[in-house]
N, C-alpha and C positions, 0 to 999 in steps of 0.2 A: 758613580752612584746614580741610581735611577731617580728621575724626577717624579713628583706626584702625578703629573700629567701622563708620563710614560707608563707608570704603574697602573693607573686607572684605564688607560687605553688598552693595556694587556687584559685587564679584567673584563672590559667591554667585549673584546674579541673572545675571551673565554666564555662569556655568557652566550654570545651568538653561536659558538661551537657546541654548546651543551644545553640547548633549549629543551631537549627531550629528557633531561635529568632534573631531579629536585635541585633547586638553586637557592639555598638558604643564605641569608645575610652572614651568619657566623661562618659558614663554609667559604663564602666568597672572601671574607676578611682573612681567613686562614690562607687562602690561595694567594692573597696579596701580601701575606706576612705581616698583618696588622691586627691590633685589637679590634673588636667589633665597633666600639664607639668611635675610635680613630678612623676606621675604614668608612663608616657611615658619613662622618664629617667630611673627609677628603673626597669621597665619591660625589657627594652632593655639591661640594665646592667645584669640582672639575666638570661635572655633567649637568648640573642644574636641577637634578632630581634625585630623590633618595634611591638607594640601590634596589629596594623591593619594587618600587614603581618602575624603575628602568627594566627590570626583569619582566614584569607584566607587560610593559609596552612592547618589548622585543618579542615576547610570546604571541601577543595579539597581531603584531606585524607579520610574523611567520604564519599564524593561523589564517590571516587574510590571503596570503600567497597560496596556501594549501587549499583553502575553500574555493578560491578563484580558479584553481586548476581543475576543479570538479572531480578529482580522483578519490577524494576522501569524504566520508560523512562527517557531520558536525561532531558526533560522538567520538569518532576515530581521532579527529584533530584535537579535541578536548583532552582525551586521555594520553595521546602521544606527547602532548606538550605539558603533561603532568598537572593538569587541573583536576581537582578532587571530584568534580562532577560536571556533566555537560551543562547543568543549570548554572553553576558558579561560573563556568566558562562563558556562557551567554551573557551573564550579568557584567563580567569584566569587559568582554568584547564590546558590549553596547556602551559602557562607560567611556571607553577610549575611541570608539569609532562613530558613535551615535546611531549605529545600525545593529539590527539583530544578525547573528551569523547566517541565518537562512536568507537574508537579503543579499548577502555576498555570494553565497553558494547558488549561483544561477542554475536553473534546471538543465 
């Protein structure tokens, strides 16, 4: 039988592999074979953060890599990573990094 830690580790890998797809907490719970409330509790217990926040942090980290590569515009990165708008993306990005996306995307 799989431990909670193993199950959550698999979900974290799943998130990393699917950053360009919508990742809702109920979908992730289903992926883990758990009810949404149980999944949220276990995920936070194992990772220290709620699943929705983990997804946002993973997307922001990927956005930083893409912006630093200078191959993509801020808007391209925002939409590729399933943010509803580049404005929302910029808000989330600044919340987690303390910088605006344009500061990371060097000329």
